[in-house]
Each structure stands twice: as C-alpha cells, then as structure tokens.
C-alpha positions, 0 to 999 in steps of 0.5 A: 486340719479343720478347714471351713469354707465361707460364702456370702449369705447375700450373693445369689450363688444359685444364679452362677452358671457353674458350681466352681464358684460359691458353696459348690467349691467347698462341698466338692472338697468335703469342707463344711460351708458356712455363711460369712457373717458367722465367721467370728462364731465358727470354730476352724483351723483355717478359713477359706473365703469365697471371693464373691462379696456383697457390700454388707459382707465387708463390715463383719469380715473387717471386724473379724480380721481386725480382731487380733490373734486368730486362725489364718484366712485364705481368700479364694481367687479364680480369675487370672485377671482379678487385679483388673476388677473394679468390683468393690468386694474384689478390691477389698480382698486385694487390699488385704494383701500382707495383712496379718494372717491373710493369705490367698488360695488360687484354683489355678496355677497363678498366671497373668495379672494375678501371678504378678499380684502374688509375686509382689506379696511379702507376708501373705502366702499363696496356696493352689487348690484346683477344682475337685472332681465330683464322681456323682456328676458323671453322665453315663452315655455310651459313645456309640449312641452319640452324635459324631461331633464336637461340643463347643461352648464358652464366652466369646473373647478373642483376647482371652480365648484366642483358640476358642474364638478362632474355632467359633469363627470358622464354625460360623462361616464354613458350612462344611464344619456345621454338621461336625459341631454342636455350638452352645452360646454362652448363657451370660452371667445372670448372677450380675442381674442380667437375664440368662440367654438360656438355661443349659447350665450346670447339670444340663450343660454336662448332659448337653455335652454328653450328646456329642462324642468330643468336647472342645477345651481351651485353657485361655491365653493364660493356660489355666485349668478351667472347670470345663476340663472336669466337665468334659470328664463328667460328660464322658467325652473325648477331649479335643483342643489345648491342654492347660499348664500342668495337666499333660502328665495326668491325661497322657495320651487321652487328649487330642491336641488340635486347633480344630480345623476342618481336616482335624474335625473330620479325623476326630469325629470319624474315630472308631467307636472303640478308640473314642470310648477308650480315650474318653474313659482314659481321660475320665479315669485320669481326671478322677485320680488327678483331681480326687478331693482327698488327694487335693485336700491333703496337698493343700494341708501340706502347703499350709503346714509348710508356712504356718 
C-alpha cells in the first residue's frame, strides 16, 4: 500500500519545536513526503495529510476532494483538544467529517474532545498511528557520567498537565528539590510568529535531557503518549512520572511511576548506577520494539484494509 504524506508548502515547519508535526512524522514512517498542492498529480493508494494548513492550501485541497472517485484521504490529528480550535485550517478539516473518502488518523489513542468528535462520525473512519521510533536520534551518554537529577520540561498548564504543574510548583519553591531537578522552560511556539524563548529544541532538547539520569514524563489529563515518551528513550534516560494509556504492557518494569515529591526524587536520583542503566536501557529497547516504524506501518495497513 503506497501511502504518501502531504504537508503544506507554506507552513513554517522548520520553526516547529518537535519533529512530530510536519514532514518529520511521515519520514519517521518511511513514507514519501510531498507538498500538499501536488496532491492531484501524485500517485498513491492512501493520502495522509498533516493538519497544519495555511489559507492558500484550502483551494487546491478542496478541488482535489471534490474531484469524484479518488484514493482515500486521512487527515492527521494530534491534539485531544483539536475540536476547540478556532484555526481556519483545523475548522476546515473538522468540517470534512463524513465527506466521501475522507477519514482521520490520530497519533494518540482518541481521548477528550477529539474522541467525542470521532464518536459522532458516521462514514469517516479513524486510524491510530503513534509517533514512530527513530534509532538515529538516540544519544549515547552513559548513566555513570550524568548529573543525578530529573529533567523537567514542557508547557505550564495546570488544567491540561496537572502532574507536571504540581511538580513545577514544588520545584519552584522548595530549595531541597533544586539540586535534584534540571528545569528547562518551554520554548514557546515560534511557528505561530512569536519569538522563541530559547533554542533548546529537537536534537538539542534530547541532548539536554541526556545530561540527567532521569526524564520526567506526564501524559496530560488525557493520558496520551506525547513525543516526550520517545525522546526519553532517545536520551537513554530513566523514565519517571506517569504512563499513558496503553503503554504499560510495553515498558513493563522499566518505568518509575511517581508524583515526584521530595522523597521519591531522592530515592530515584540515588539509584545505583547499574540499576539506573538497566532501567534506561530496558525502556529504550521496549520503545524501539513497541514503536518500530515497520510494525506500526503494518498495523496501519491492517486498519485501513479492514475498512476500505
């Protein structure tokens, strides 16, 4: 099955802070990546379309979708709160629900408002295709040479990330926690036209995480598998925090479930080196296997073939 991933030629994907949005998503799966305005002249069995659209993308896309019999199209969805967006491109994508040959691809197990939207579909189908693992992004940095601390980063939003916000608050006012945590402020969203707060993104982000023994992970209130779960494995760090729905069987005992209060932080960062090395290596191996691109791609083929 020839799947082609289409992205806007006009959107500034080079400014997106992580590679899970834009061409990087398709490349991780090994799919050809083409500009969206070439969709009518590109051969494929299935088109998968990135959801970041600019105003000039709508006309060629609408012309293609209105063109009668054609191969199926899947719009990629990556945020449980997508239905609340006021972005014109997102509203267009949501408005194509149940249109002939139009379907959706979610990078997370459907949750929150997006799950409610999917539940209301009558003809459109929903496939699930998690972020694929990219072995060439792994950083080799022995645990023995790292700072004994927990890497903490991500957006500050108590409603969406309650566990992360609780940890951030404690790390702000409790001086006993300060030596145990490496806090990296969120860089903001430069792709929206606002200046970035710093440039520790993508490869630099993983390299920064790899300076610490542990990596804090929070699946948000929706318990979804954010890209940070892969980035922890790329960094070769011990994962600590909370697991998303569906990942527990894969990572097994290689995850420290914790709300990261002082006592837990002290226990975690004082782990023997061999134990921490084993956990980090086990987590990386589990994520390599569970999110292997070929395995995920075959699973996606199975989902699509069952419907179409």
